[in-house]
Residue, then its C-alpha position, 0 to 999 in steps of 0.5 A: m234320569v237323575r234329577r237335581p235335588c231341590r235346594l231345600l230351605l226351611l220354612t218354619i214349624g207348623l205351616a205344613t200342618s196348617l196347609g195339609a199333608q203335602a208341603p211345597c218344595g220350590v226350585y229356582n229357574p236361573t234361565n228366566g229368574h222364576t221360582y216354581m213350587l207345588t200346591p200344598a195338597a191335591m185340589t181342583p184347578q180353580a182352587a189351585k189358581a186361587y192358592a197361587q194368587s194368594m201366594g203372589g203367583y199364578l199357575a205356571s205358564i210354559r213359554d217354550r221347550v227349555e222351560s218345559d224341560f226344566i219343569a220336567k226335570h224337577f217335577g216329572g212323574m206327577r200330573l199337575w195343573i198348569g195355568l192354561s184353560d179355555a174356561v172363559t171362551e171355549g176353544v180359546h186357551r189363555w194363560d192365568s198370568g195374562e201372557s200370550v200363548t206363543w208355544t204349545n206342547w199338546y199330547p197327541g190328540e189333545p185338546n179334545n174337550s171330551r164330553a164338552t167339559e174339559d176346560w183345564v189343562e194338565i201336564g204329565l199325562n202318561g209320564t210325558t211332558g205333553w199337555n192334556d185338557l181335563p174337567a175340573t174334577g181332574s183324573p183318578t191320579t192325584i193332581y196338584g197345581l204347579v205355582e209359578f212366581s216371577t221372581l226369586f224372592p223369597a224362595i220357599n223351598g220347603e216346610i217342616v213338621v216336628n215330631p214332639t216325641n223325638g224332637h226331630a224334623y221331617t220335610r219333603v225333598a227332591p220332588g219327582g227325583s230318584v232315591a239317590a237325589a232324595r238321599a243327597a238332598a236329605e244329607a245336604l240338610g244334615g239329616h237322612l232319609v227317614t228312619i221309621n223306628d216304631a208304629a208311633e213314628d209311622a203314624f206320625l208320618s201318616t198324619h202329615f204325608a199320607g196320600r202319596r208315595y215317598w222314598i224312605g231310608l231303608s234299602d238292601r243296596v249294600v247286601e241283597g236281602q239285608y235291609q239297612w237304614d241310611s241312618g245306621d239305626p238297627v231295623t227294629y220295626t217294619n210295615w211291609k205291604t202284604g207280599e213285600p218285599n218281593d224283588p222279582t228281578g233282584t234290582e228293587d233295592a229302594v223302599r217306598w212308603g205311603a199310598e198303600p193300605l195302611n201306608g205299607w212299605v214296598d221295595t222298588y227300583d231306585t228311579a221309580s217314577n211313581v214316587a212323589a219325593g223323599i221324606a228327610e228326617l233331621p235330628y233337630g227341630y229347628r235350623g239356624y235361621q228360619a226362612n221368609s215366606f212370600r207374604h211375610h218377611l224381614s229385610v234390612e236395606g232391601v237385603l232378604t234372606h232365603g232361610l239358611s243365613p240372616a239378612v245382612a246389610n253393610v252401611a256407612v256412618g251417617k246413612t239412614a238404614r231401613l228395616r222393613v217388616q212385611t206383614s200383609g196377608l197373615p191369617a186372622g188372629t196373627q200377631w207379630d213382634l220385632a226385637t233389636s239388640t247390639g249383640t251378635l246373631l247366633a245360628g243355633g239361637s240361645s232361646r227357643f219358643a215352645d215349638g222349638q224355634m229359636v231367637n237368633l239374638d245373643v239374649a244372654v249377653n245382649p238382651p234384646t228390646w222387643k217392640s211390643s213389651g220392651t223385654t219379652v216376646g208376647p203376650t203383648m204383640q203387634s197386629w198392624p196390617g200391611s208393613f212396618t218400616l223402621n228408619l235407623a241412623a247408622s252410627l259407630a256408637t252401635p257398629r252392629l245391630s241385630f234384629q229378630a222378627v216373629w209372627v205368631d198365630a194366636t189360633s194355633a197351639i204351636g205358637v210361633r209360625w215364622s221367624q227371621a233374623a237380620e243384621l246391620n253392620v256400620h262402617a266408617y269411611s272418608p267419602l270422596s267429595l266432588s266439586l260439581g257446578d251447574d251442568s258439570v261432570a266429574a270422572v271417578d276412578l273405581t280402582g283408585p285408593e279413595i273408594g277402593g279398587s274394583q271394576f263394575r259390570f254394567f250390561t255386558n261391559f266392565y268399567t274401571q271409571m265412571y262419570v258423575t254428573s250434576n244432574g243425577r247421572v252415573m255414566f260410563e265410557q264418556g262423561t257428558i251433560s244434556y240439559s233436557p232429560t229425554v228418552f232420545g238422549a238416553q239412547s244416543e248418549p253413552p251408557s248411563i244410570s239416571l236420576w236425570c233432572d236439572l240439578n245445580p250443586a253450585a247453589g248448595g248441597s254436596v255430591t259424594v262418592s263412598r264405598v262400603s264393602t262391595l257397595v259404591t254409593v254416589a249421593w246427591t245430598g240437599v242439592p237444589y233444582h236449577n229453578g229453585a223448586g226445592v232440594v233433593s237427596p237421591s243416590i245411586e248404589l252400585n254393587t260391584s260384586a253382584s252388578t246390581i243397581v239401586l236408585d234410592g231417595l226417590s221420595s225426596f223429589t218434589p212436585g214442580g221440580g221438572v222432568l225426570f228420566m229415571g232408569v238404566s240404559p246401555g247408551r248408543g243404539a239402545r232399544n226403547d222398549g217402553i216405560s217400565n212403570f216402576q212400582v212402590g213396594p215389593i214387586s209381584a212380577s218382574n218386568a220382561p228383560r229389556t234393553m232400556l228400563y226407565d220411567f219418565g214424567w214430571t217429578g211428583v207425578v211419576n209413581a208418587g211415594l216411590s222410594s227405591v228401585l232395584f235393577s239386577p243383571g239378567t242371566p242369559s247373554a241376550v238379557r240386559y237388566e231386569l227390574t226385580g224390585f223392592 
């Protein structure tokens, strides 16, 4: 079986070195919206569990046959720890994620708790998808942990190490896949399966990738017995294991490296299951834009990048845009800095750090301003923990703002460990002003000339018209007013997106609808509560391209304003699955997909400090909306 190559996205230089020989490679599962990756090295299940938790994830929970097959497709051929164990109560197996055990796939005769010490569970026994209980020491075969993240963001899909001798980067691709899959993944990155030109390069690979078998770019697939490098380089050096190549059947055209004496080379079948992955060689030491990590990232207006492009947000004049630098969980001694510029972002960068990473800003034409020192990156850096938010007033005076964040580990000789770029583009617009009194509603044509011609998909239906209410709702199919925000109302009335409380635009403020790019924003600005208990300035943002929804400006709600129903509902006949319990800041685990997603309570009490919530449509037809957060 040919497995789909890992969609590799580069993290920054040096992280793989600090973590050990093995670099994680993650894959995204569109069925459940989760991401999976390996631990960076073989380890005990306890250590793997701790590593997963430190990254904001958990050892994988396998809920059904579909998920099991997905994992086998991308991580087959390896024995891996999953998050099932009976370490707490003998014979009672539990998932690390806290989920109920609703499906199992035990290998025949398992679990058997041999020698009464087998409290931990692996997958991949004898090349199958079956589960097997083991002691914490594992098996003679190296066992990694399979880490699961309940979200796409941010998908760490690879890490690279750079060879200072030739300036090339090396990374692991297509874990558990065939040599063809590894070759395709390497070529997709603009590189090739590694060419080993001399003993020094072989030794460099041994430093970073030893302990497992990997595909390299040598083969005799064109002419039997005539070995050639995929890169086209001449074969000037070999390191065959004694007795190799032997090709007893004439079908061993591929070459594997590693896990032999002195990492000797062995010819083998193209789909050999005992090869962990391929090693890709990239003819550069950096790549366009560096990727975010799970714990350290840069976002602009909630937009996050996965590494091969910057984070880009389009906003309207007058909006306060948010730039967020997340710095929690950094190693001791790590510092960071943030640069701003009115120039453009350059994919290759015009300035590099000592380890080969780039500054994406156009520093030659529009020198950036670094937050720490004002003019250069380091040696003065920020060491603030947690996160940093910069609020920016969007103005046509600066129609484009570019940003560069870098994280530097002062204890590491390579210097910069992570970097990321972002861009904010400002657009002029003429907002559509709605005349709304107390308890009133206005129809807005989504395809009309005022806001620019596009329908919006909400749950499973497409709408060309929406209804904006004075009390903070966007409705579809029919506009109506309810004087009391209730769960029952959201279930019995038309489909709606709600910041639902008793507001009175007739007493002040404004309600407007505007469009920037694919984003339609309904904003209640300075609108007072009906009872006079302060004013609020929330907004509902509809992305007509991605069908996502953002409830924004939630921090403006004040205590004593009244009851607030906040969330999304498909309307009549909706199922009440319980409060979604929205969280402040990045959300570590998505809520299970539900028919209704809401929070409900007295304003000023519900999730104090909450500023925005993001809803994304689920993938399968049975899934409605799910909370993926920021």
